[in-house]
N, C-alpha and C positions, 0 to 999 in steps of 0.2 A: 464478584462483580467488579467491573473495571470503571471506576468513576474518574472524574477529572483530577482528583487529588490523590488517587491511589498510587502506590509505587509503580504498578504496571503502566498506568497512563503517563505518569511523569517520566518514567524511563523511556517510554516509546515516543515521546514528543520533544524531550530535551536531553541532549547528549550529556551534559554535565550532571544531570540527575542520575543517569545510568551509571556514570563513573562513581558518583557519591554512594549510590546503593552498593556497588561492588566493593568500594573501599570499606564500607561497614562490615562486609563479610570477610574481606581479606585486605588489610591496610597496605600490603606490599603490592597488590594487584597482580601477583603471580598467577592468579586464577585466569587472567586474560589469555595466557598461553595454553591453558587447558581447555578452553572453549572449543567446540567442534570446528568452528572457523576461527582460528587463533587470532586474538586481538580485536575481534569484532564485538564491541561492547554496546553498540547502539541498536542491536537487534534483540528484541525480547525472545523471538523464536530461537536464536542462538543460545541465549542463556538457559531457556527451558530445555533445549536439546542437550545442554551440558549435564543437566540432572538425569535425563534419560540415558545419556552416554555412560553414566556410571552404572547403569543397569544393563548395558548392552551385553547380550549373550546370556543374561540371567533369565531363567524361565518365568514367564508371567502367567502362564496357563500351561496345562499339560501339552507338550509338543510345540509350544510357541515361545519365541524369544524376542526381546527388544532389538530392533534394527533401525538405524538412522540412515535415511537416504540423503546423502550430502548434496546432491543436485537439487532435490526438492527443498532442502533446508536453505540452500543458497538463494533460490527463487523467493522463498518466504522472507528471508533476510533482506533481500533487495526491496521487497514491498515494505518491510519495516523501516528501512532507511528513507523511503519516500515519505513516510509518515512523520519523520523527525522535523519539527518546525523550528527549533532553536538549537543552533550549532554554536560551539565556542568560537569557531572560525571557519572560513571557507577551506582552509588547509585541513582541518579536522574532517570535514565532510568528504573532501577528496580522498584522504587517506583511508577512511572507513570504506568508501566505495571501492577503492583499489584492492582491498582485501577480498573482494568477491570475484575479481577478474579470473583467478585460476578455476573457479567453479562454474561461471556462467559464460557461455559462448553463444548468445542468442543474436540473431540478425537484428539490426537497429529497429526494424519495423515491429518486431515482437516486443522489444523494450518499450516502444511507444504505447502498445496496447496494455502492457502491464502497468505503466505509469498512469494511463487513463483510468484503468480499473481501480487503481489505488486512490486516485483523486475522487472517484465516485464513492468508494468505501469511506474515505475520510469525510466526505459531506454527510453521509449517513451517520457515521460515528459522532460527528459534530452536532447532531440533533436534527438534521434536515429530514422532514417527513418524506417517505417514499413517493407519495403522490406529487409533492412539490418537485422532487428530483426528477421524476418522470416528465413533468411539464417542462422543466428546464432543458432536459435532454431532447424532448420533442421539438422545442423551439429552436435549439441549435441545429438539429437535423433539418428542420423546415427551412432554416436560413440558407441552407446550401442549394435549395431549389426555389428560385425567385418567385414563380407564380404561386406555388404552394405557400411560400412564405407570406405573400400578401393575403391569401385566403385564410390561413390559420391565425396569423398574428393580428391582422387588421380587422378580421371578421367582417369583411365587406358584405353588404346586403345588395342583392341584385334583383331586378324586377323579374328576370326569367333565368332559366338554366342556360339559355343561349347567351345572354349577357355575361353570365359567370364564365362560360367557356371562352368567350372572346377575351375577357379580362385575363384569364389564365394563360391564354396563348400569347399575350403581350410580353415582350422581354422586360 
């Protein structure tokens, strides 16, 4: 279970807690260079992948072996970095993001969608009920269409369907 005070949650939201956790395992932090994405300590996925990497090639079931897809790991790591809320400095944040550059070559628009999805997942992880999140998202979508925006948000009452249609056609 991932609670607000667990190592997993603290490491995923605070960069210095991730370093502290790794220092407890390896005071020299030499472990950082053995991570699948070397030096990337702010990604819980990268830390877990390290454990799996130790098993890479080892049979886990007859005819199957552990394999790590670095491209997919980099995408999950990028999502992890979006979830970090407390950085020691802006320089630390930039240097951690820079470690992903060799792995991720997405067009800027795809990054935008990944970031939006991470923001939604962070709201859910923060305790927002799905129904409330859906309402927020619908309100934002409705705000892009002015007539619908008035109908949905203001919940105007009209005497007839014709009056409603006339109001919806107004800019």
